[in-house]
N, C-alpha and C positions, 0 to 999 in steps of 0.2 A: 574579557570574555565572560559569557553569562550562562554557560552550561547547557544541559540537555533538558528539554521539556517533555513531559508525558501528558498527552491529551487523553482524558478519560472522563467518564461520568456514570453514575448509577443508572441514569436513564437508558443506557445501552442494554441493560438487562431486561427491559420491558418489551423488547421485540421477541414475542413468543412464536416459535416456529413448529412446536409440537414436541412430544416426548421423545421421539426417535430421530428427529432431524439432526444431521451432523453439525449444522450451523446454529448452535444453541448458545444460550447465555453462559453455560458452563465454560466456554472457551475463555471469556474474559474473567470469570471467577478464578480459574486456574492461573491465568496470567497474573492477576492481582495478588493472589495468595503467594505465588512464587516471588514476585517483586517485593512484597511487604516483608518477606523473610530474608531478602537478599542483602548482602553487605553494601551494595551500591544504592540502596533505597534512599538513604539520607542525603545523597548527592543528586537525586533526581528532582526536578522542579515539576510538581504535579499541577496541572492546569485544567480547570473545568471547561467543558465545551459550552457552546451556545447554539441555538438553532440557526440554520441558514434562512435568509429571507427568500421570498418567492423570486425576487429580482436576481438573487445570487444563484438560485437553482436554475433559472431560465437561461443563464449563460451557457448551459450545456444541454438541458432537456427542454422539450417543446412544452408550451403552455397546456396543450390538450393532454399530454401525458401526465403532467404534474396534477392537473385537476382530476384526471381519471384515477390516479393512484390515491389521492386524498379521499375521493368518494368511496373507492373500494375498501380502503382501510377503515372507514367508518362502519362498514358492514363487518369486516374482519373475519379472522379465523378460517382461512381457506388458502389454497395455492393459486397463484396467478397463472396465466396462460401457459407458461413454460413448464408448469407442474413441479418445478424444483424450488421456486421462490415462494415461501410461505409468508403470510401476513396476518396480523391481528389488528385490533382497533388502535393500538399505539404505534403501529409500524411507520406511518407517515411522520409522526412526531419524532420517533427515534432516528429514522433515516435523515431527517432534516438536521438533527443534532450531530449526526455523524459527519454530514457535509459541513455544517457550521464549525465543528471541531477542527477539521482540517484547514478551513479558512482562517480560523483563529491562530492556528500554528503558523500559517504563512505570514499573518500580520505580525506576530511576535518575533519571527525570524527577521523580517525586514525592518522592524522597529528596533532591532538589536537588543531585544529583551532576553532572547535565548540564542544559542548558536545553531542548534538543530532540534528536531523533535521526532518522537515516535507517537503516532496516533493509534491508540488501542480502541478502535471504533468498530461498531457493527450496526447494521449489516455491512458486509464488504461491498465493493463497488465496481471492480474492473470489467465485469461482464455487461453491466448496464449500458444499453444503447440510448441514443437520443430520445427515442419514443417507446422504449420497452424495457421491462425488467427481465432479468435472465440470470440463471446460475447462482441463486441466493442473493443477487444484487438488485437494489432498487434505484439508488442514485449513484452516479459514477464519481466517487469521492476524489480520486486522483485527478480526473479531468476538471472537476470543480475547483480543486486547489490550484491547478495550473492557470485556469481562467482568472481566478482571484489575483494571482501574482501578476498576471498581465494587465488586468484592469486597474488594480489598486496601486501598483508599484512600478508600472511601465517596464516590466521585465521583458527583455527582448528575445531571449532564447532559453528554453527549458529542456532538459534531458530527463527522460523517464526510463527507468530500468524496472522491468517486471520479471521477477524470478519465481512467481507463483507457478505451481505445476501445470496449471491450465493457462492457455493463451488468453490474454486480455483483449478480446475482440472489441469490447466497447471503447477502450482507450484508443486502439488502433483506428477504428472507424471515425471516431470524433475528430482525430487530428491528422488523418491521412492526407488531407489537402493542405495542411498547414506547415510551411517550411520552418516556422519558428519553434516547433516542438518536435524533438527527435525521440521516437519511441523504439525501445529495444526489448524484446521478450525472449526469455529462455523457458522452454516448456516441453512437456512430454508430447510426443506426436507420432502417429495419429492418436488423437485423444479429444475429449470434450474441450471446446465446442466445435471442433472441426476446422477452425481457422488457424492461421499462423504458419503457412508454408513459406519456404525460402523466397518464392517468387512474389510475395506480397511486400512491396518496397515503398508504398506510398503512391499517391496519384496527383496529377496536375503539378501545381507549384510545390507540392509536398513530396514529389518523387525523389527518393533517395534519403528521406528522413524517417523511414521505418525499416527496421532490420529484425528479422526473426531467426532464432536458433531453435528449430524443431529437433528435439533430442529423443533418441530411442529409449524405450522403457528399460530401466535398469541402470541408466546413466548415473554416475556417482560423483564423488568429490573431485576427482581429477579432471573430469570433463568440464564441470562448472568452473573450477579454478583456472583451467587453461584459457577458457573464454574470458573470464574476468581479468586474468593477468596479462594476456597477450593480444586480445582483440578490443575489448571495451576501452582501455586507456586511449588508444589511438582515435577511436570514435569521439570520445568525450573531449579530448584536447583539441581535436580539429573543429568540433562544433562550438567549443568554448562557451558553455552555458552560464547563465546568471543564477540558475537554481537547478538542483538535482532533486528529483522526486523518486522514491522507491515505492513500487507497488509490491509490498513485502508480504507475500504469501509464504508460509512455511510448510506447505503440503507436499513439497518435494522431499521431505524428510523420510528417511528409510522406514520409519515406524508409522507413517501416515496411512490411514485406511482407504483414502480416496485416490492416492497416487500410486505409481509403480516405480518410483525412482529410489535412489540409494544415497541420498545426501545426508551427511551427519550434522549434528549441532556445531561441531568444530568448523565445518565448511561454511555454514551460515555466518559464523563469527569472522572467518577470514574474508569472505566476500564483503561483509560490512566494512572491515578494515580497509580493503582496497577502495571501496566507494568513498569512504571518509577521506582518504588521502587524495582522491581525485577531486573531491569537493573543495578541499583546502587549496589545491593547485589551480583550480579553474574559477571558483565562485566564492572565494573567501569563506569556505566551509558551509555555505547555505545548503542544507540537506534536510529534506522532509521525508520521513518514512511513514507509510500508511498500511496498516494491517489489512491483508486480504484473507487467504485461506490458511489452513492448518487445523487438522481435525483429530489428531491424537493429542489429548489434553496435556499429557505430561511432556511430550516432546515439543509441543507448541510453547508451553510456558518456559521450558528450558532454553529453547532457541531464542525467544524474545528477550530473556534475561541476558544471554550472551550477546545478542544484537545490541541491546541498550548499552552494555558495557563498552562495546567498540564505538558506539556513537559518542560516548562520554569522553573518549580519548582526545577529542578535539580541544577540550578545555585547557587553558593555561595552568590551572591548578590541578595537577595530576593527582590521581587517587593514590592512597598508600599502597606500597608494593605488596603487602599481604592480601589486599583485595585482588590485585591483578593475578596473583598466583593461583586463584581459584577459578580462573576462566580460561577458555581455549586460547 
């Protein structure tokens, strides 16, 4: 076994969104600082990202959209049409590195260089549609990773779990006709972006491979753990995926300023543990986690630290017990 990879790069800090924007470079700075001082740091395999090619991006996004974003970023320093997604002159380059980073993680997992990976990338991606940016997202990193796994490694079935506090409308819409990708979302509802009702179950050949869990504001650990413990395992084992991808937002945390949920750091750790076990049982541990939201800097960094700890439990070389004792 080859451990857990951390995909990161200083280039992600160059996506400037403004002094008061919640999706700022400080998010990754806090994560990096926390991990650098963590007892698990020496056991993490740090991996630099690479830019995605145009051909890789166009597997998800339209050519016209990609060219439009590239042109607008050259002008830079303004918000796109949704008014939430800020860009600067470096944003196209940074977003392409975010997409390329998750593709590199897919490659390393299937080349058996690592067991699983966490991608500490920005901008996030799960709101991005085929031809539009939305909700801080420019390119849909999770969808791009899934397409890369399908194209490069002939992966037949992919299970995507999205526990960001917001519904991943982009991921759902990109794969709603595709029976080879099963998308599950746990999210606050009603809430931004307004999608993610229980009646949204996929379309056409993909009917039945989308499942939403719209949760009331204030839902906390027990609600999430009940779903992860008693519902998700049956879905995953029945679908029998070759790869599991986590759309890992941590903005359902009880301290997050953008969500209204009551999830603890310990709950994120336990949910990760459940998904790691499911990955071991169904797809030989092939698990890719990609950062989405999370805007309280301290709770985000703390949750990512705990998340990585659980991802690392898949390795044959278990960490010393004194390290385990410091985590949920």
